[in-house]
C-alpha positions, -999 to +999 in steps of 0.1 A: -001+000-001+027+025+007+044+014-024+014+024-042+012+057-025+046+066-032+042+056-070+008+079-072+029+106-054+058+107-079+034+104-109+014+130-098+046+153-093+061+149-125+029+149-148+025+185-128+061+196-143+050+189-178+037+225-190+005+228-211-008+263-226-034+276-252-022+277-287-031+291-321-042+261-345-019+266-374-051+264-398-055+294-426-088+305-443-088+310-482-072+335-500-046+340-473-007+339-474+014+322-448+014+353-421-025+352-428-025+386-450-046+388-480-031+376-513-035+399-547-059+392-567-045+363-595-027+345-569-019+309-562-037+304-527-006+281-511-029+261-483-060+247-505-056+225-532-083+209-555-086+170-554-117+171-575-117+195-603-145+195-630-126+220-651-100+197-653-072+225-651-050+210-625-052+213-584-041+249-581-065+274-564-064+312-571-080+344-556-101+353-585-108+389-600-144+400-614-155+406-649-135+428-670-150+456-697-149+429-721-167+401-702-190+427-688-204+435-721-205+399-736-220+384-702-244+415-695-229+419-658-214+447-640-175+452-641-161+436-615-191+411-608-198+388-589-173+404-564-193+434-561-228+447-550-233+415-526-234+390-553-205+372-535-206+381-501-171+393-485-154+388-455-129+408-435-106+380-425-108+358-458-112+357-495-129+338-523-108+310-541-116+294-572-104+268-598-090+298-620-085+333-621-109+341-638-144+330-629-164+347-655-148+325-684-165+292-666-196+284-686-228+271-675-230+234-689-266+224-681-252+203-651-242+203-618-204+200-613-187+192-585-152+210-571-133+193-539-112+215-522-086+204-495-064+222-466-044+208-441-031+216-405-011+196-383-016+193-343+013+177-334+015+182-298-016+195-292-038+180-269-067+168-294-093+172-268-090+207-262-086+217-300-113+238-313-118+251-347-146+279-359-156+304-382-179+306-409-181+293-449-200+292-483-198+282-515-209+291-552-232+275-558-230+257-525-211+234-499-227+201-503-206+185-478-176+191-455-155+164-444-128+158-412-103+132-420-128+116-443-156+118-417-184+143-428-194+169-402-217+192-426-242+185-451-267+207-472-283+209-502-296+237-529-285+266-538-309+291-528-333+313-545-331+346-565-319+376-541-310+348-514-285+324-531-262+304-505-233+322-518-246+357-505-244+350-469-219+325-448-228+295-425-211+296-389-198+263-380-178+249-351-157+219-349-143+204-313-140+166-321-128+142-349-092+150-345-063+128-351-026+132-340-003+148-364-018+161-397-052+165-403-075+172-437-104+192-442-124+187-475-151+209-494-173+197-515-187+226-539-214+219-561-217+242-592-252+238-598-272+246-631-298+262-614-308+297-628-280+293-655-286+294-693-258+277-710-236+286-725-235+316-701-210+323-674-215+304-640-187+311-617-176+290-588-158+293-558-150+289-519-149+310-494-137+299-456-128+316-426-114+298-401-093+298-369-088+278-336-069+273-304-060+243-285-034+231-255-002+226-263+015+201-243+052+194-243+062+158-252+093+163-232+098+184-201+122+213-202+152+208-182+137+231-156+104+208-154+124+182-138+131+200-108+096+201-091+093+161-101+128+155-082+117+176-054+087+156-051+103+122-056+131+128-029+105+138-005+083+109-011+116+089-005+125+104+021+088+095+042+090+060+030+125+053+045+114+072+077+079+050+082+102+019+073+123+027+101+096+033+129+078+003+113 
């Protein structure tokens, strides 16, 4: 019994010496550089790739621009569309990304098409039960599913209605479970719908994700100074144990 108490005391003293502290999760919203600042229009997003691209033009994603003067005339839209006048909702902390820089040049094909975006983040050293991600997202025409490490965590259907399209607002989210040690993957299935589109008229598509999070970062190996309280506790426990044995 005494030995059990001794071991329990030492384990407690040692575990108390391993520091943990809240830290920012290394995850990025869309359209941001490695320091979290907005990328210029036409720039490739370094954090998001396409694993399914119905345009067939590769896996890169880009911060798109709106309609130029020629496109505004031929497509009968305002210059800068769809980034203006609330057509695509704007966000102070993230930007839209798309399969190509000129989203106005994406034609309608008379059928729904799929684009699957992916981003990864590394949770090495984090206590998984303490990780919490939150923010909001939207897509054109809509996000049909979001998966974390292959497990669906969000589903939706339908592109909305005129004046209330899905891409004119965002959906809030919170993720606090389903994480794995090391690299984690978020996947976004975006449907570019044929609803309210007359092929081959332009049918832009894109993704907007504003995401951030925190978690407790636990040192896997204590710093040298962290061994001091554990060592003191061990010496104290051994001394108590020896005294009790002498007086027994």
